[in-house]
DRENVEX-692667 format. One line per field, with one value per atom (N, C-alpha, C): x, y, z; atom name. Coordinates in Angstrom, 2 decimals. Atoms other than C-alpha are relative to their C-alpha. Example, Ala and Ser with C-alpha at 12.3 -4.5 7.8 and 13.67 -1.06 7.14 Angstrom:
2
east: (0.89; 12.30; 0.90; -0.82; 13.67; -0.77)
north: (-1.19; -4.50; 1.20; -1.19; -1.06; 1.09)
up: (0.00; 7.80; 0.00; -0.06; 7.14; 0.73)
vopa: (N; CA; C; N; CA; C)
//
This chain:
265
east: (-0.59; 122.11; 1.28; -1.19; 124.75; 0.64; -0.71; 127.29; 1.36; -1.30; 130.21; 1.09; -1.06; 133.50; 0.50; -0.49; 134.32; -0.97; 0.98; 131.18; 0.46; -0.36; 131.66; -1.29; 1.24; 128.87; 0.33; -0.27; 128.92; -0.54; 0.37; 128.69; -1.40; 1.33; 125.46; -1.12; 1.03; 123.67; -0.64; 0.70; 121.08; -0.22; 0.20; 121.26; -0.68; 0.78; 118.54; 0.34; -0.25; 118.95; -0.81; 0.63; 118.18; 0.41; -0.44; 119.50; 1.20; -1.14; 121.97; 0.73; -0.81; 124.75; 1.14; -0.97; 126.90; 1.38; -1.38; 130.60; 0.09; -0.26; 131.80; -1.11; 1.09; 128.56; 0.49; -0.28; 128.75; -1.34; 1.22; 126.06; 0.37; -0.40; 126.26; -0.66; 0.49; 125.46; -1.52; 1.42; 121.97; -0.95; 0.87; 120.65; -0.55; 0.65; 118.31; -0.20; 0.18; 118.41; -0.85; 0.96; 115.44; 0.42; -0.40; 115.54; -0.20; 0.24; 114.32; 0.58; -0.63; 116.54; 1.24; -1.22; 119.21; 0.67; -0.79; 121.91; 1.04; -0.97; 123.90; 1.38; -1.37; 127.63; 0.11; -0.33; 128.83; -1.13; 1.10; 125.51; 0.46; -0.31; 125.94; -1.31; 1.14; 123.32; 0.56; -0.57; 124.19; -0.75; 0.53; 123.26; -1.52; 1.41; 119.69; -0.96; 0.91; 118.21; -0.60; 0.66; 115.77; -0.25; 0.33; 115.64; -0.68; 0.79; 112.92; -0.83; 0.85; 110.34; 0.78; -0.65; 111.09; 0.57; -0.57; 113.44; 1.38; -1.34; 116.40; 0.49; -0.63; 118.79; 1.17; -1.02; 120.99; 1.35; -1.40; 124.74; 0.23; -0.52; 126.29; -1.08; 1.03; 123.01; 0.38; -0.32; 123.42; -1.30; 1.20; 120.72; 0.42; -0.42; 120.98; -0.81; 0.64; 119.94; -1.52; 1.43; 116.31; -0.89; 0.83; 115.17; -0.66; 0.72; 112.57; -0.38; 0.08; 112.82; -0.56; 0.56; 110.57; -1.06; 1.06; 107.93; -1.32; 1.28; 104.29; -0.70; 0.69; 102.00; -0.90; 0.99; 99.92; -1.34; 1.22; 96.79; -0.83; 0.84; 93.90; -0.43; 0.35; 93.27; 1.10; -1.13; 96.67; -0.28; 0.31; 96.25; 1.22; -1.19; 99.85; 0.52; -0.48; 100.31; 1.49; -1.44; 103.92; 0.20; -0.26; 104.85; 1.42; -1.43; 108.19; 0.26; -0.56; 110.27; 1.32; -1.24; 113.01; 0.58; -0.70; 115.47; 1.26; -1.12; 118.06; 1.33; -1.39; 121.70; 0.26; -0.57; 123.49; -1.02; 0.97; 120.49; 0.52; -0.30; 120.84; -1.33; 1.25; 118.10; 0.29; -0.43; 118.40; -0.83; 0.55; 117.32; -1.54; 1.45; 113.77; -0.83; 0.77; 112.79; -0.74; 0.75; 110.07; -0.34; 0.37; 109.53; -0.72; 0.82; 106.78; 0.00; 0.19; 106.34; -1.33; 1.23; 103.52; -1.19; 1.19; 100.03; -0.42; 0.47; 98.40; -0.84; 0.87; 95.84; 0.71; -0.74; 98.51; 1.14; -1.06; 100.78; 1.06; -0.86; 102.71; 1.41; -1.39; 105.85; 0.08; -0.38; 107.16; 1.40; -1.27; 110.06; 0.59; -0.76; 112.69; 1.19; -1.08; 115.21; 1.37; -1.38; 118.85; 0.27; -0.57; 120.70; -1.00; 0.99; 117.81; 0.48; -0.25; 117.98; -1.33; 1.18; 115.34; 0.45; -0.46; 115.88; -0.80; 0.51; 114.94; -1.52; 1.43; 111.49; -0.85; 0.80; 110.43; -0.67; 0.77; 107.85; -0.32; 0.35; 107.43; -1.02; 1.09; 104.07; -0.04; 0.12; 102.95; -0.32; 0.26; 102.97; 0.43; -0.53; 104.76; 1.12; -1.13; 107.15; 0.73; -0.84; 109.96; 1.10; -1.03; 112.30; 1.40; -1.40; 115.97; 0.22; -0.45; 117.61; -1.13; 1.09; 114.49; 0.51; -0.32; 114.90; -1.30; 1.11; 112.38; 0.58; -0.53; 113.08; -0.64; 0.39; 112.46; -1.52; 1.39; 109.10; -0.96; 0.89; 107.75; -0.55; 0.64; 105.36; -0.69; 0.70; 104.14; -1.02; 1.03; 100.82; 0.04; -0.04; 100.10; -0.29; 0.27; 100.19; 0.49; -0.51; 101.95; 1.07; -1.09; 104.26; 0.77; -0.86; 107.19; 1.08; -0.94; 109.22; 1.38; -1.38; 112.93; 0.13; -0.46; 114.53; -1.04; 1.01; 111.58; 0.59; -0.34; 112.15; -1.30; 1.18; 109.55; 0.43; -0.41; 109.85; -0.43; 0.25; 109.79; -1.45; 1.35; 106.51; -1.10; 1.01; 104.72; -0.56; 0.66; 102.23; -0.56; 0.51; 101.38; -1.12; 1.19; 97.88; 0.16; -0.08; 97.43; -0.43; 0.24; 97.42; 0.46; -0.45; 98.92; 1.30; -1.24; 101.58; 0.69; -0.82; 104.41; 0.92; -0.77; 105.95; 1.47; -1.45; 109.66; 0.40; -0.56; 111.60; -0.87; 0.87; 108.72; 0.61; -0.44; 109.32; -1.23; 1.10; 106.93; 0.56; -0.47; 107.38; -0.27; 0.19; 107.52; -1.42; 1.30; 104.37; -1.13; 0.97; 102.29; -0.73; 0.80; 99.43; -0.30; 0.18; 99.29; -1.09; 1.11; 95.87; -0.18; 0.21; 96.17; 1.33; -1.21; 98.68; 0.70; -0.82; 101.54; 0.74; -0.63; 102.79; 1.52; -1.46; 106.48; 0.47; -0.65; 108.64; -0.88; 0.89; 105.75; 0.57; -0.35; 106.21; -1.27; 1.22; 103.68; 0.33; -0.20; 103.33; -1.33; 1.19; 100.78; -0.60; 0.60; 98.79; -0.80; 0.55; 96.68; 0.66; -0.91; 99.04; -0.66; 0.44; 98.58; 1.14; -1.00; 100.40; 0.25; -0.26; 102.09; 1.11; -1.06; 104.59; 0.79; -0.91; 107.52; 1.20; -1.21; 110.57; 1.18; -1.01; 112.82; 1.41; -1.34; 115.73; 0.48; -0.38; 115.72; 0.32; -0.26; 115.53; 1.36; -1.30; 118.51; 1.14; -1.06; 120.53; 0.29; -0.18; 119.98; 0.52; -0.55; 121.24; -0.98; 1.01; 117.95; 0.18; -0.24; 118.31; -1.01; 0.85; 116.91; -1.28; 1.18; 114.58; -1.04; 0.95; 113.05; -0.68; 0.61; 112.52; -1.03; 0.95; 110.88; -1.26; 1.15; 108.66; -0.85; 0.76; 107.70; -0.79; 0.72; 106.79; -1.24; 1.15; 104.55; -1.05; 0.95; 103.00; -0.76; 0.66; 102.28; -1.08; 1.00; 100.49; -1.20; 1.11; 98.44; -0.85; 0.74; 97.49; -0.81; 0.67; 96.55; -1.18; 0.97; 94.55; -0.55; 0.48; 93.88; -1.47; 1.41; 90.47; -0.21; 0.37; 88.68; 0.40; -0.32; 89.10; 1.50; -1.43; 92.47; 0.59; -0.49; 92.85; 0.07; -0.02; 91.99; 1.22; -1.19; 94.73; 1.27; -1.17; 97.22; 0.09; 0.00; 96.19; 0.51; -0.49; 96.80; 1.52; -1.43; 100.23; 0.76; -0.67; 101.15; 0.10; 0.04; 100.17; 0.78; -0.56; 101.72; 1.39; -1.30; 105.11; 1.14; -1.22; 108.63; 0.91; -0.81; 109.93; -0.33; 0.21; 110.41; -0.50; 0.41; 109.91; -1.50; 1.42; 106.52; -0.81; 0.72; 105.50; -0.08; 0.02; 106.46; -1.09; 1.06; 104.17; -1.37; 1.30; 101.31; -0.33; 0.25; 101.72; -0.32; 0.28; 101.76; -1.46; 1.39; 98.43; -0.98; 0.89; 96.93; 0.10; -0.18; 98.18; -1.04; 0.97; 96.18; 0.30; -0.17; 95.62; -1.22; 1.09; 93.55; -0.43; 0.30; 93.44; -0.23; 0.03; 92.60; 1.33; -1.26; 95.30; -0.06; -0.18; 96.58; 0.16; -0.05; 95.93; 0.55; -0.59; 97.65; -1.03; 0.89; 96.16; -0.10)
north: (0.96; 226.84; -0.57; 0.66; 224.29; -0.74; 0.62; 223.36; -0.47; 0.50; 221.09; 0.60; -0.62; 222.65; -0.85; 0.87; 219.62; -0.12; 0.08; 219.99; 0.85; -0.70; 221.07; 0.47; -0.56; 223.40; 0.94; -0.83; 224.87; 1.42; -1.40; 228.66; 0.33; -0.28; 228.51; -0.74; 0.74; 226.13; 0.93; -0.75; 227.51; -0.93; 0.73; 226.20; 0.98; -0.97; 227.91; -0.07; -0.08; 229.06; -1.06; 1.06; 226.23; -1.39; 1.32; 223.38; -0.48; 0.61; 220.96; -0.89; 0.68; 219.74; -0.72; 0.80; 216.89; -0.01; 0.05; 216.17; -0.74; 0.66; 215.31; 0.10; -0.15; 216.32; 0.79; -0.73; 217.55; 0.47; -0.56; 219.87; 0.70; -0.44; 220.53; 1.28; -1.27; 223.52; 0.06; -0.33; 225.05; -0.92; 0.79; 222.60; 0.86; -0.75; 223.78; -0.92; 0.74; 222.54; 0.85; -0.77; 223.64; 0.21; -0.40; 225.13; -1.07; 1.05; 221.97; -1.34; 1.21; 219.48; -0.33; 0.49; 217.36; -0.99; 0.91; 215.73; -0.67; 0.74; 212.97; 0.03; -0.02; 212.38; -0.58; 0.53; 211.95; 0.02; -0.09; 212.74; 0.84; -0.74; 213.85; 0.41; -0.52; 216.08; 0.62; -0.50; 216.57; 1.23; -1.28; 219.55; -0.04; -0.22; 220.88; -0.92; 0.80; 218.68; 0.88; -0.71; 219.86; -0.97; 0.73; 218.55; 1.01; -1.00; 220.31; -0.69; 0.56; 219.81; -0.36; 0.52; 218.28; -1.37; 1.17; 215.77; -0.31; 0.45; 213.74; -1.02; 0.88; 211.98; -0.69; 0.78; 209.17; 0.03; -0.08; 208.83; -0.63; 0.49; 208.37; -0.23; 0.03; 208.62; 0.98; -0.86; 210.08; 0.36; -0.52; 212.26; 0.63; -0.39; 212.83; 1.19; -1.23; 215.84; -0.13; -0.19; 217.00; -0.88; 0.67; 214.78; 1.06; -0.89; 216.42; -0.82; 0.85; 214.99; 0.81; -0.63; 215.98; 1.05; -0.97; 218.08; -0.52; 0.33; 218.06; -1.15; 1.15; 215.07; 0.39; -0.15; 214.67; -0.53; 0.42; 214.46; 1.24; -1.18; 216.93; 0.23; -0.17; 216.31; 0.71; -0.64; 217.78; 1.48; -1.39; 221.13; 0.72; -0.69; 222.09; -0.43; 0.47; 220.08; -0.39; 0.30; 219.45; -1.51; 1.42; 215.99; -0.19; 0.22; 214.32; -1.04; 1.05; 212.26; -0.42; 0.54; 209.99; -0.99; 0.85; 208.47; -0.55; 0.65; 205.97; 0.21; -0.14; 205.41; -0.73; 0.65; 204.56; -0.27; 0.12; 204.99; 0.70; -0.65; 205.88; 0.48; -0.63; 208.30; 0.69; -0.45; 208.83; 1.16; -1.21; 211.58; 0.00; -0.19; 212.90; -0.76; 0.72; 210.78; 1.01; -0.81; 212.23; -0.84; 0.62; 211.39; 1.05; -0.96; 213.08; -0.27; 0.16; 213.70; -0.68; 0.68; 212.06; 0.95; -0.79; 213.25; -0.29; 0.19; 213.70; -1.26; 1.17; 211.01; -1.31; 1.23; 208.51; -0.27; 0.20; 208.80; 1.08; -1.17; 211.89; -0.19; 0.21; 210.30; -1.02; 0.95; 208.62; -0.48; 0.58; 206.25; -0.86; 0.82; 204.80; -0.58; 0.68; 202.24; 0.27; -0.12; 201.64; -0.78; 0.75; 200.55; -0.27; 0.14; 201.08; 0.71; -0.66; 202.04; 0.45; -0.56; 204.35; 0.54; -0.40; 204.61; 1.20; -1.25; 207.51; 0.09; -0.29; 208.98; -0.80; 0.75; 206.63; 0.95; -0.84; 207.99; -0.77; 0.55; 207.31; 0.95; -0.85; 208.65; 0.18; -0.36; 209.98; -1.20; 1.02; 207.77; -1.40; 1.29; 204.98; -0.44; 0.56; 202.68; -1.00; 0.83; 201.19; -0.61; 0.69; 198.59; 0.21; -0.05; 197.89; -0.77; 0.69; 196.90; -0.14; -0.01; 197.70; 0.65; -0.58; 198.39; 0.38; -0.47; 200.52; 0.44; -0.31; 200.61; 1.27; -1.29; 203.55; 0.18; -0.44; 205.32; -0.87; 0.74; 202.85; 0.95; -0.94; 204.44; -0.74; 0.48; 203.77; 1.05; -0.92; 205.39; 0.10; -0.25; 206.64; -1.23; 0.99; 204.37; -1.42; 1.33; 201.45; -0.43; 0.59; 199.12; -0.94; 0.83; 197.60; -0.57; 0.62; 195.12; -0.17; 0.11; 194.31; -0.83; 0.82; 193.01; -0.14; 0.00; 193.80; 0.66; -0.63; 194.58; 0.36; -0.47; 196.66; 0.44; -0.26; 196.72; 1.35; -1.30; 199.77; 0.21; -0.42; 201.63; -0.75; 0.70; 199.59; 0.93; -0.82; 201.11; -0.85; 0.71; 199.98; 0.84; -0.69; 200.94; 0.41; -0.46; 202.89; -1.09; 0.92; 200.85; -1.44; 1.35; 197.79; -0.31; 0.49; 195.73; -0.96; 0.91; 194.02; -0.73; 0.78; 191.19; -0.13; 0.09; 190.63; -0.92; 0.83; 189.33; -0.19; 0.13; 189.72; 0.75; -0.69; 190.79; 0.34; -0.49; 192.87; 0.26; -0.19; 192.70; 1.41; -1.32; 195.74; 0.19; -0.41; 197.59; -0.82; 0.79; 195.94; 0.92; -0.68; 197.41; -0.98; 0.90; 195.90; 0.58; -0.57; 196.50; -0.61; 0.71; 194.06; -0.47; 0.41; 192.73; -1.17; 1.04; 190.50; -0.74; 0.81; 187.64; 0.09; 0.06; 187.46; -1.01; 0.83; 186.01; -0.26; 0.19; 186.29; 0.60; -0.50; 186.85; 0.49; -0.62; 189.26; 0.67; -0.68; 190.41; 0.12; -0.16; 191.50; 1.38; -1.34; 194.65; 0.25; 0.00; 193.89; -1.17; 0.99; 192.02; -1.31; 1.35; 188.26; -0.69; 0.75; 186.20; -1.30; 1.08; 183.72; -0.92; 0.88; 181.92; 0.67; -0.52; 182.60; 0.65; -0.65; 184.79; -0.94; 1.04; 181.74; 0.51; -0.55; 183.65; 0.80; -0.79; 186.08; -0.86; 0.90; 183.26; -0.66; 0.65; 181.48; 0.97; -1.01; 184.69; 0.30; -0.28; 185.21; -1.19; 1.17; 181.73; -0.76; 0.73; 180.36; -1.50; 1.45; 176.64; -0.68; 0.73; 174.15; -0.50; 0.52; 172.65; 1.09; -1.10; 176.06; 0.38; -0.29; 176.72; -1.07; 1.08; 173.30; 0.18; -0.22; 174.11; 1.17; -1.13; 177.47; -0.40; 0.47; 175.77; -0.80; 0.78; 173.31; 0.91; -0.92; 176.15; 0.79; -0.74; 178.07; -0.86; 0.90; 175.04; -0.16; 0.10; 174.73; 1.26; -1.25; 178.41; 0.06; -0.06; 177.94; -0.96; 1.05; 174.73; -0.71; 0.67; 173.80; 0.26; -0.14; 173.47; 1.26; -1.11; 176.38; 1.35; -1.37; 180.13; 0.24; -0.32; 181.74; 0.15; -0.18; 182.77; -1.33; 1.31; 179.22; -0.81; 0.70; 177.79; 0.54; -0.61; 180.26; -0.42; 0.39; 179.37; -1.43; 1.38; 175.67; -0.04; -0.05; 176.50; 0.46; -0.54; 178.53; -1.03; 0.99; 175.72; -1.26; 1.30; 172.87; 0.01; -0.06; 174.08; 0.13; -0.22; 173.95; 1.01; -0.96; 176.46; 1.42; -1.40; 180.03; 0.81; -0.73; 181.20; -0.21; 0.27; 179.49; 0.70; -0.67; 180.82; 1.50; -1.44; 184.33; 0.32; -0.21; 184.01; -0.09; 0.20; 182.67; 1.16; -1.10; 185.37; 1.29; -1.18; 188.05; -0.01; 0.11; 186.78; 0.20; -0.08; 186.57; 1.34; -1.29; 190.03; 1.02; -1.06; 193.25; 0.63; -0.59; 194.69; 0.83; -0.82; 197.40; -0.41; 0.47; 195.47; -1.50; 1.46; 191.97; -0.44; 0.54; 189.72; -0.36; 0.71; 188.77; -1.47; 1.42; 185.03; -0.78; 0.78; 182.30; -0.33; 0.33; 181.78; -1.50)
up: (0.94; 326.79; 0.61; -0.48; 327.79; -1.15; 1.10; 325.14; 0.50; -0.40; 325.95; -0.88; 0.79; 324.85; -1.16; 1.07; 322.72; -1.18; 1.09; 320.58; -1.18; 1.23; 316.97; -0.67; 0.52; 315.82; -1.15; 1.17; 312.33; 0.21; -0.21; 312.19; -0.50; 0.55; 310.16; 0.72; -0.76; 312.55; 1.03; -1.04; 314.97; 1.19; -1.25; 318.53; 0.96; -0.77; 320.56; 1.49; -1.44; 324.16; 0.74; -0.77; 326.56; -0.44; 0.48; 324.42; 0.79; -0.70; 326.01; -1.00; 1.02; 323.72; 0.70; -0.72; 325.03; -0.64; 0.50; 324.56; -1.34; 1.26; 321.07; -1.02; 0.99; 319.33; -1.20; 1.23; 315.75; -0.57; 0.58; 314.35; -1.29; 1.31; 310.64; -0.46; 0.53; 308.44; -0.10; 0.18; 308.55; 0.76; -0.86; 311.13; 1.12; -1.08; 313.91; 1.19; -1.25; 317.51; 0.93; -0.78; 319.61; 1.44; -1.35; 323.13; 1.07; -1.01; 324.92; -0.44; 0.53; 323.10; 0.82; -0.64; 324.80; -0.94; 0.83; 322.64; 0.88; -0.78; 324.34; -0.63; 0.50; 323.85; -1.41; 1.32; 320.28; -1.01; 0.97; 318.58; -1.20; 1.23; 314.95; -0.65; 0.74; 313.35; -1.27; 1.25; 309.70; -0.49; 0.48; 307.54; -0.20; 0.33; 307.20; 0.75; -0.83; 309.94; 1.09; -1.08; 312.62; 1.15; -1.22; 316.19; 0.92; -0.71; 318.17; 1.08; -1.04; 320.93; 1.25; -1.21; 324.33; -0.39; 0.67; 322.77; 0.55; -0.39; 324.02; -1.01; 0.98; 321.64; 0.69; -0.70; 322.99; -0.69; 0.42; 322.60; -1.37; 1.29; 319.14; -1.05; 1.05; 317.28; -1.11; 1.14; 313.78; -0.72; 0.65; 312.19; -1.32; 1.34; 308.44; -0.51; 0.49; 306.31; -0.19; 0.23; 306.19; 0.89; -1.00; 309.07; 0.88; -0.91; 311.34; 1.23; -1.18; 314.83; 1.17; -1.20; 317.76; -0.25; 0.26; 316.03; 0.54; -0.64; 317.17; -0.73; 0.59; 316.55; -1.17; 1.08; 313.41; 0.52; -0.70; 315.55; 0.28; -0.15; 315.43; 1.45; -1.41; 319.14; 0.77; -0.69; 320.01; 0.19; -0.32; 321.75; 0.59; -0.45; 322.44; 1.36; -1.29; 325.64; -0.10; -0.02; 326.71; 0.01; 0.13; 325.47; -0.53; 0.21; 324.74; -1.09; 0.85; 322.33; 0.63; -0.56; 323.72; -0.99; 0.97; 321.24; 0.66; -0.65; 322.43; -0.70; 0.44; 321.56; -1.32; 1.19; 318.32; -1.10; 1.08; 316.06; -1.25; 1.26; 312.38; -0.58; 0.42; 311.32; -1.32; 1.31; 307.58; -0.54; 0.59; 305.22; 0.00; 0.09; 305.56; 1.01; -1.03; 308.57; 0.88; -0.95; 310.83; 1.22; -1.27; 314.50; 0.83; -0.74; 316.53; 1.49; -1.44; 320.23; 0.28; -0.38; 322.16; 0.11; -0.31; 323.04; 1.43; -1.37; 326.42; 0.13; -0.05; 325.62; -0.21; 0.27; 324.60; 0.95; -0.98; 327.61; -0.01; -0.01; 326.57; -0.49; 0.42; 325.17; -1.13; 1.05; 322.02; 0.34; -0.43; 322.71; -1.11; 0.95; 320.37; 0.75; -0.70; 321.64; -0.59; 0.43; 320.75; -1.29; 1.12; 317.60; -1.12; 1.07; 315.18; -1.27; 1.28; 311.51; -0.59; 0.64; 310.06; -1.36; 1.32; 306.31; -0.51; 0.54; 304.07; 0.05; 0.02; 304.68; 0.96; -0.98; 307.50; 0.98; -0.92; 309.94; 1.27; -1.32; 313.68; 0.61; -0.45; 314.84; 1.51; -1.41; 318.21; 0.88; -1.04; 321.32; -0.42; 0.44; 319.45; 0.95; -0.75; 321.30; -0.89; 0.87; 319.24; 0.85; -0.78; 320.71; -0.55; 0.41; 320.03; -1.30; 1.23; 316.73; -1.03; 0.99; 314.70; -1.29; 1.31; 310.97; -0.68; 0.83; 309.07; -1.33; 1.33; 305.35; -0.56; 0.58; 303.01; -0.03; 0.05; 303.45; 0.81; -0.90; 306.02; 1.06; -0.92; 308.52; 1.14; -1.19; 312.06; 0.41; -0.47; 312.93; 1.53; -1.44; 316.45; 0.84; -1.05; 319.51; -0.35; 0.32; 317.77; 1.01; -0.79; 319.71; -0.92; 0.83; 317.81; 0.90; -0.92; 319.83; -0.66; 0.45; 319.47; -1.29; 1.14; 316.23; -1.10; 1.07; 313.95; -1.24; 1.27; 310.25; -0.71; 0.71; 308.39; -1.39; 1.36; 304.60; -0.52; 0.59; 302.38; -0.43; 0.41; 301.72; 0.75; -0.80; 304.39; 1.06; -1.00; 306.81; 1.12; -1.17; 310.34; 0.61; -0.48; 311.51; 1.47; -1.39; 314.75; 0.97; -1.11; 317.98; -0.27; 0.30; 316.26; 0.77; -0.63; 318.08; -0.97; 0.80; 316.19; 0.96; -0.96; 318.20; -0.37; 0.16; 318.65; -1.15; 1.05; 315.66; -1.22; 1.18; 313.17; -1.19; 1.21; 309.58; -0.84; 0.83; 307.44; -1.39; 1.36; 303.68; -0.51; 0.61; 301.42; -0.53; 0.54; 300.30; 0.64; -0.77; 303.03; 0.98; -1.01; 305.06; 1.13; -1.14; 308.56; 0.91; -0.78; 310.19; 1.38; -1.27; 313.12; 0.57; -0.69; 315.64; -0.71; 0.62; 314.42; 1.11; -1.04; 316.59; -0.09; 0.05; 317.56; -1.05; 1.02; 314.74; -1.22; 1.14; 312.27; -1.28; 1.33; 308.53; -0.66; 0.54; 306.98; -1.32; 1.28; 303.38; -0.72; 0.82; 300.79; 0.14; -0.04; 299.97; 1.28; -1.35; 303.05; 0.69; -0.56; 305.32; 0.38; -0.34; 305.67; 0.75; -0.74; 308.30; -0.73; 0.95; 306.00; 0.44; -0.49; 308.20; 1.10; -1.01; 310.49; -0.66; 0.49; 310.06; 0.25; -0.22; 309.75; -0.23; 0.26; 308.24; 1.21; -1.16; 311.15; 1.21; -1.12; 313.70; -0.14; 0.21; 312.14; 0.15; -0.15; 311.95; 1.46; -1.43; 315.66; 0.77; -0.66; 316.42; 0.87; -0.77; 317.77; -0.24; 0.08; 318.51; -0.91; 0.92; 316.02; 0.68; -0.67; 318.62; 0.27; -0.20; 319.33; -1.32; 1.30; 315.62; -0.35; 0.25; 315.30; 0.85; -0.88; 318.29; -0.50; 0.55; 316.74; -1.23; 1.19; 313.47; 0.40; -0.46; 315.31; 0.62; -0.61; 317.29; -1.06; 1.08; 314.09; -0.63; 0.58; 312.66; 0.93; -0.95; 315.84; -0.03; 0.09; 315.63; -1.28; 1.30; 311.98; -0.09; 0.30; 312.17; 1.23; -1.20; 315.79; 0.27; -0.37; 317.40; 0.86; -0.85; 319.04; -0.56; 0.40; 318.86; 0.07; 0.06; 318.21; 1.41; -1.36; 321.86; 0.74; -0.65; 323.00; -0.45; 0.49; 320.78; 0.66; -0.64; 322.21; 1.47; -1.40; 325.75; 0.17; -0.06; 325.08; -0.24; 0.25; 323.65; 1.23; -1.17; 326.71; 1.11; -1.10; 329.07; -0.33; 0.35; 327.10; -0.60; 0.66; 325.86; 0.99; -0.78; 327.23; -0.67; 0.75; 324.66; 0.43; -0.36; 325.83; -1.19; 1.19; 322.24; -0.27; 0.19; 321.91; 1.08; -1.09; 325.30; -0.25; 0.32; 324.17; -1.01; 1.00; 321.14; 0.66; -0.65; 323.26; 0.94; -0.94; 325.93; -0.75; 0.81; 323.22; -0.45; 0.46; 321.86; 1.15; -1.15; 325.33; 0.73; -0.64; 326.32; -0.42; 0.29; 326.27; -1.36; 1.32; 322.80; -0.35; 0.51; 321.16; -1.39; 1.35; 317.87; 0.04; 0.17; 316.68; -0.58; 0.48; 315.19; -1.48; 1.26; 311.82; 0.35; -0.31; 311.94; -1.18; 1.09; 309.92; -1.07; 1.10; 306.49; -0.23)
vopa: (N; CA; C; N; CA; C; N; CA; C; N; CA; C; N; CA; C; N; CA; C; N; CA; C; N; CA; C; N; CA; C; N; CA; C; N; CA; C; N; CA; C; N; CA; C; N; CA; C; N; CA; C; N; CA; C; N; CA; C; N; CA; C; N; CA; C; N; CA; C; N; CA; C; N; CA; C; N; CA; C; N; CA; C; N; CA; C; N; CA; C; N; CA; C; N; CA; C; N; CA; C; N; CA; C; N; CA; C; N; CA; C; N; CA; C; N; CA; C; N; CA; C; N; CA; C; N; CA; C; N; CA; C; N; CA; C; N; CA; C; N; CA; C; N; CA; C; N; CA; C; N; CA; C; N; CA; C; N; CA; C; N; CA; C; N; CA; C; N; CA; C; N; CA; C; N; CA; C; N; CA; C; N; CA; C; N; CA; C; N; CA; C; N; CA; C; N; CA; C; N; CA; C; N; CA; C; N; CA; C; N; CA; C; N; CA; C; N; CA; C; N; CA; C; N; CA; C; N; CA; C; N; CA; C; N; CA; C; N; CA; C; N; CA; C; N; CA; C; N; CA; C; N; CA; C; N; CA; C; N; CA; C; N; CA; C; N; CA; C; N; CA; C; N; CA; C; N; CA; C; N; CA; C; N; CA; C; N; CA; C; N; CA; C; N; CA; C; N; CA; C; N; CA; C; N; CA; C; N; CA; C; N; CA; C; N; CA; C; N; CA; C; N; CA; C; N; CA; C; N; CA; C; N; CA; C; N; CA; C; N; CA; C; N; CA; C; N; CA; C; N; CA; C; N; CA; C; N; CA; C; N; CA; C; N; CA; C; N; CA; C; N; CA; C; N; CA; C; N; CA; C; N; CA; C; N; CA; C; N; CA; C; N; CA; C; N; CA; C; N; CA; C; N; CA; C; N; CA; C; N; CA; C; N; CA; C; N; CA; C; N; CA; C; N; CA; C; N; CA; C; N; CA; C; N; CA; C; N; CA; C; N; CA; C; N; CA; C; N; CA; C; N; CA; C; N; CA; C; N; CA; C; N; CA; C; N; CA; C; N; CA; C; N; CA; C; N; CA; C; N; CA; C; N; CA; C; N; CA; C; N; CA; C; N; CA; C; N; CA; C; N; CA; C; N; CA; C; N; CA; C; N; CA; C; N; CA; C; N; CA; C; N; CA; C; N; CA; C; N; CA; C; N; CA; C; N; CA; C; N; CA; C; N; CA; C; N; CA; C; N; CA; C; N; CA; C; N; CA; C; N; CA; C; N; CA; C; N; CA; C; N; CA; C; N; CA; C; N; CA; C; N; CA; C; N; CA; C; N; CA; C; N; CA; C; N; CA; C; N; CA; C; N; CA; C; N; CA; C; N; CA; C; N; CA; C; N; CA; C; N; CA; C; N; CA; C; N; CA; C; N; CA; C; N; CA; C; N; CA; C; N; CA; C; N; CA; C; N; CA; C; N; CA; C; N; CA; C; N; CA; C; N; CA; C; N; CA; C; N; CA; C; N; CA; C; N; CA; C; N; CA; C; N; CA; C; N; CA; C; N; CA; C; N; CA; C; N; CA; C; N; CA; C; N; CA; C; N; CA; C; N; CA; C; N; CA; C; N; CA; C; N; CA; C; N; CA; C; N; CA; C; N; CA; C; N; CA; C; N; CA; C; N; CA; C; N; CA; C; N; CA; C; N; CA; C; N; CA; C; N; CA; C; N; CA; C; N; CA; C; N; CA; C; N; CA; C; N; CA; C; N; CA; C; N; CA; C; N; CA; C; N; CA; C; N; CA; C; N; CA; C; N; CA; C; N; CA; C; N; CA; C; N; CA; C; N; CA; C; N; CA; C; N; CA; C; N; CA; C; N; CA; C; N; CA; C; N; CA; C; N; CA; C; N; CA; C; N; CA; C; N; CA; C; N; CA; C; N; CA; C; N; CA; C; N; CA; C; N; CA; C; N; CA; C; N; CA; C; N; CA; C; N; CA; C; N; CA; C; N; CA; C; N; CA; C; N; CA; C; N; CA; C; N; CA; C; N; CA; C; N; CA; C; N; CA; C; N; CA; C; N; CA; C; N; CA; C)
//
């Protein structure tokens, strides 16, 4: 066990032999830190939280009570193989959040980026890859093998089906089931998710230029009502646009995927 002298560990916390605790870490009452856990500088683990498995937590991340971080996958194919969870810096992991390690069949690692917010009861399944600045509201869940790109917002009580990709800057409404891939900057809502437009509020908040927003709107209309198959429309967009944002959407559609797409209604 390696514990930096500046770390503050409550007397009732359990830090198992082998754990690595960085400078300035705070571990609260009745929390458990497993033997293969690494906490970066300034990590705060509040009371009654569990960090276990082969898990690394990036600097200044805060883990709130009753979170369970790094436990084994919810996958019947899992046979105890050594897999990992990697969580980036400055994340806020609220009460009751669960994050699982990977599986051998899915690449062996679950990855969470930086500056994300996981609200109460959110779940990050095995082999998931979450980008930076992602927000998951209360009780939202990512099934195994999902990819969530940067700046995505997922509303409360929403579920993302296994193997689904959510493109950068998309927003998922509350109480929504998402069974297929979502294009970058897409807006999805409904009991079974429907692609119903663009995340215009998010684009404006990020300072995206008016001409790019106009180009995205035109691209969305082409995807919704253009000639040919959905992939053919995306290919035409990729070849005919000068907007990096439109090209990003087209490249996302043309990229490799294990699911079909939510298409514009």
